C-alpha positions as CSV (number, residue, x, y, z in Angstrom):
1,M,123.6,281.6,-32.9
2,E,127.4,280.3,-34.2
3,P,130.1,282.7,-34.9
4,L,130.6,283.3,-39.1
5,H,134.3,282.1,-38.5
6,H,133.5,278.7,-38.0
7,H,131.6,278.0,-40.9
8,R,133.8,279.3,-42.9
9,N,136.4,277.0,-41.3
10,F,134.2,274.0,-41.9
11,I,133.6,274.8,-46.2
12,T,137.1,275.2,-45.5
13,H,137.9,271.9,-43.7
14,F,135.1,270.1,-45.8
15,F,136.9,271.4,-49.3
16,S,140.5,271.0,-48.4
17,V,142.8,267.6,-50.4
18,K,144.6,265.5,-48.0
19,G,147.6,264.8,-49.3
20,D,150.3,262.0,-49.8
21,D,151.0,261.9,-45.8
22,G,146.7,262.2,-45.2
23,S,147.1,265.7,-44.4
24,H,144.9,268.1,-45.6
25,S,146.5,270.5,-47.9
26,G,144.5,273.3,-47.2
27,R,143.7,273.9,-51.0
28,T,141.3,273.0,-53.7
29,R,142.4,269.8,-56.5
30,H,141.2,270.4,-59.9
31,R,141.8,267.7,-62.6
32,G,143.0,268.4,-66.2
33,F,143.3,266.4,-69.2
34,S,146.1,263.5,-69.2
35,L,148.2,263.1,-71.5
36,V,146.5,259.8,-73.1
37,E,143.2,261.5,-73.5
38,L,145.0,264.7,-75.3
39,L,146.6,261.8,-77.4
40,V,143.2,260.0,-78.8
41,V,141.9,263.8,-79.3
42,L,144.8,264.6,-81.3
43,A,144.5,261.2,-83.0
44,I,141.1,262.2,-83.9
45,M,141.4,265.7,-85.2
46,V,144.3,264.8,-88.0
47,I,142.2,261.7,-89.0
48,I,139.7,263.8,-89.8
49,T,141.7,266.6,-91.2
50,T,143.5,264.3,-93.4
51,I,139.4,263.1,-94.7
52,A,138.3,266.3,-95.5
53,L,141.7,267.8,-97.5
54,T,142.1,264.3,-99.7
55,S,138.2,264.7,-100.0
56,Q,138.5,268.0,-101.1
57,S,141.8,267.1,-103.8
58,A,139.3,264.1,-104.9
59,F,136.6,266.8,-105.8
60,N,139.5,268.9,-107.2
61,K,140.6,267.1,-109.6
62,T,137.6,266.1,-110.8
63,L,136.1,269.5,-111.3
64,I,139.2,270.7,-113.5
65,L,139.4,267.9,-116.0
66,A,135.4,268.2,-115.6
67,N,135.9,272.2,-117.0
68,T,138.5,270.9,-119.8
69,A,136.5,268.3,-120.8
70,Y,133.7,271.5,-121.4
71,D,136.9,273.8,-122.7
72,V,137.0,271.1,-125.7
73,A,133.5,271.2,-126.0
74,L,133.2,274.3,-125.7
75,T,136.2,274.9,-128.8
76,L,134.0,272.7,-130.9
77,R,131.4,274.4,-130.6
78,S,132.9,277.7,-132.1
79,A,134.6,276.2,-134.8
80,E,131.1,275.3,-135.3
81,T,129.5,278.4,-135.2
82,Y,132.3,280.0,-136.9
83,G,132.2,277.3,-139.9
84,L,128.3,277.6,-140.1
85,G,127.9,281.5,-139.5
86,N,130.8,281.9,-142.6
87,R,132.8,283.9,-140.5
88,V,135.8,285.5,-143.0
89,A,139.1,284.2,-142.1
90,G,140.7,287.3,-143.6
91,S,140.6,287.4,-147.4
92,V,138.7,284.4,-147.3
93,A,134.9,284.1,-147.5
94,N,132.8,280.4,-147.2
95,A,135.5,278.8,-145.0
96,G,134.9,276.1,-142.9
97,Y,136.2,275.9,-139.4
98,G,137.9,272.9,-137.6
99,I,139.7,271.7,-134.8
100,D,143.1,269.3,-135.1
101,F,144.2,267.0,-133.3
102,Q,147.1,265.1,-133.0
103,K,148.4,261.8,-131.4
104,A,152.5,263.1,-130.5
105,T,150.8,266.4,-128.8
106,P,148.0,265.0,-126.8
107,G,148.4,267.9,-124.5
108,S,147.1,270.7,-127.6
109,F,145.0,271.1,-130.6
110,I,144.3,273.4,-132.8
111,L,141.4,276.0,-134.3
112,F,141.7,276.3,-137.8
113,A,139.9,277.9,-141.3
114,D,140.1,275.8,-143.9
115,T,141.3,277.7,-146.4
116,S,143.3,275.8,-148.5
117,P,143.4,275.2,-151.4
118,Q,140.7,277.5,-152.9
119,S,138.0,276.2,-153.8
120,S,137.7,274.0,-157.2
121,N,136.5,271.1,-158.9
122,S,139.4,269.0,-157.8
123,T,138.8,269.6,-153.7
124,A,137.5,265.9,-151.9
125,C,136.0,267.8,-149.7
126,H,133.8,270.5,-150.9
127,P,134.2,269.7,-155.1
128,N,132.3,272.3,-157.0
129,P,132.6,273.1,-160.8
130,D,132.2,277.1,-161.0
131,P,135.0,278.2,-158.1
132,S,133.7,281.6,-158.6
133,A,130.0,280.7,-157.5
134,P,128.8,282.2,-154.3
135,N,128.9,279.3,-152.6
136,A,131.8,277.5,-153.6
137,R,133.9,277.1,-150.8
138,P,138.0,276.6,-150.0
139,G,139.6,274.3,-147.9
140,N,140.0,270.0,-148.1
141,C,138.6,268.9,-144.1
142,V,142.7,268.9,-143.2
143,Y,144.3,271.2,-141.6
144,D,147.7,272.2,-143.4
145,A,150.4,273.4,-141.2
146,G,152.1,275.2,-143.2
147,S,149.3,277.2,-145.2
148,G,148.4,279.8,-142.6
149,E,145.6,278.2,-141.4
150,K,146.0,278.1,-137.6
151,V,143.8,280.4,-135.7
152,T,144.9,280.1,-132.3
153,S,146.2,276.8,-130.4
154,Y,145.0,275.6,-126.7
155,A,146.7,274.1,-123.9
156,L,145.2,271.8,-122.0
157,G,146.6,272.4,-118.8
158,N,147.6,270.8,-115.3
159,G,148.4,267.5,-116.7
160,I,145.3,266.7,-118.5
161,T,146.0,265.3,-122.3
162,I,143.8,264.1,-124.7
163,S,145.0,260.1,-124.4
164,D,142.6,258.8,-126.9
165,F,140.8,260.1,-130.1
166,C,138.3,257.6,-132.1
167,A,136.9,258.3,-135.7
168,Y,133.2,256.3,-136.8
169,Q,134.1,255.1,-140.9
170,L,132.4,252.2,-142.3
171,S,130.3,251.0,-138.9
172,V,133.5,250.4,-137.6
173,W,135.5,252.4,-134.9
174,S,139.6,253.3,-134.9
175,C,141.3,255.1,-132.2
176,A,144.4,256.4,-131.2
177,S,145.6,253.5,-129.5
178,G,145.3,251.4,-132.2
179,G,146.8,253.9,-135.2
180,L,145.5,257.2,-135.8
181,S,147.8,259.7,-135.8
182,S,146.0,262.7,-136.1
183,L,141.8,263.6,-135.9
184,D,140.4,266.9,-137.9
185,I,136.7,268.1,-137.0
186,I,135.4,271.0,-139.5
187,F,132.3,272.4,-140.3
188,S,131.2,274.3,-143.1
189,R,128.1,275.7,-144.2
190,P,125.2,275.0,-145.0
191,N,124.7,271.8,-143.5
192,P,125.5,271.4,-139.8
193,D,127.4,268.1,-140.4
194,P,131.1,267.6,-139.7
195,F,133.4,266.5,-142.3
196,I,135.8,264.5,-139.9
197,S,139.5,263.3,-141.6
198,V,142.1,260.7,-140.1
199,N,145.8,260.7,-140.6
200,G,145.8,264.0,-143.1
201,S,142.8,262.2,-145.4
202,Y,139.0,263.0,-146.4
203,S,137.5,260.3,-147.8
204,T,133.7,261.0,-149.9
205,V,134.0,257.4,-150.1
206,S,133.6,256.4,-147.1
207,P,133.0,259.5,-144.8
208,V,134.0,259.4,-141.6
209,T,130.6,260.0,-138.9
210,R,130.7,260.6,-135.7
211,A,134.0,261.5,-133.5
212,C,135.0,260.9,-129.9
213,L,137.9,262.1,-127.4
214,T,138.4,260.7,-124.3
215,L,140.8,263.5,-122.0
216,S,142.5,261.4,-118.8
217,S,143.7,263.4,-115.7
218,P,147.5,262.1,-114.3
219,Q,145.7,261.6,-110.8
220,G,143.1,259.3,-112.7
221,G,140.2,259.6,-114.0
222,S,138.2,260.3,-117.9
223,R,135.9,262.4,-119.3
224,F,134.4,262.1,-123.2
225,V,133.4,264.5,-125.5
226,S,131.5,263.3,-128.6
227,V,130.9,264.4,-132.0
228,G,127.6,263.1,-133.6
229,T,126.5,263.0,-137.1
230,S,124.0,266.0,-137.5
231,G,126.5,268.0,-135.6
232,E,125.4,267.5,-131.9
233,I,128.6,267.9,-129.4
234,T,128.5,266.1,-125.9
235,A,130.7,267.3,-123.3
236,N,130.3,264.2,-120.8
237,A,129.8,261.0,-123.0
238,A,129.5,258.0,-121.1
239,S,132.1,256.4,-123.1
240,C,134.6,255.9,-126.0
241,P,135.2,252.6,-127.9
């Protein structure tokens, strides 16, 4: 039987690595990653990270815009609830509530109580021969900035704006991009149908029956909010005219 140290010498000789001069170095050579391989792996990681961050950013922008559209729709719904629910505005009863949109301030809008003027037979919006009647309603279906009608104002934020608003009147759509300067949408009891005014005026002869808002983000993309003839409010309308 061969001595144990003969086997140990054979194993050491077998796993030894020859040097450049052909001699055995006596130690095992461990092969690592080359510089090219490291660069390839690093490039792949950078590409994957960039794609993930870009997708996440695009998703966040879309989500913020969608949430803002729903906030606008919920504010319209609040105005409808206040108006139909006969919420008292200060000391005024039976007041309608509405939202005022201005072309000059696309990043904000105002929730207001339509309390001015007092109920009379001459108001175009809610004429009543008996201003003292229990069902007499004040207001002219237009936001009057100097009459203390503002309940609160809302800022859209994140650079989002109401880039356009449109009104449907006499079977024709007209928009802020085509000349409208303001849009007021008011709800007043007892019917859910909205009272819609454009350019500071309400018409009983040719009333506006529908409205649509376009919300736009500076990063791109648009969402649409519509108000229908029977008071239906849609936060994800397909489009505006």
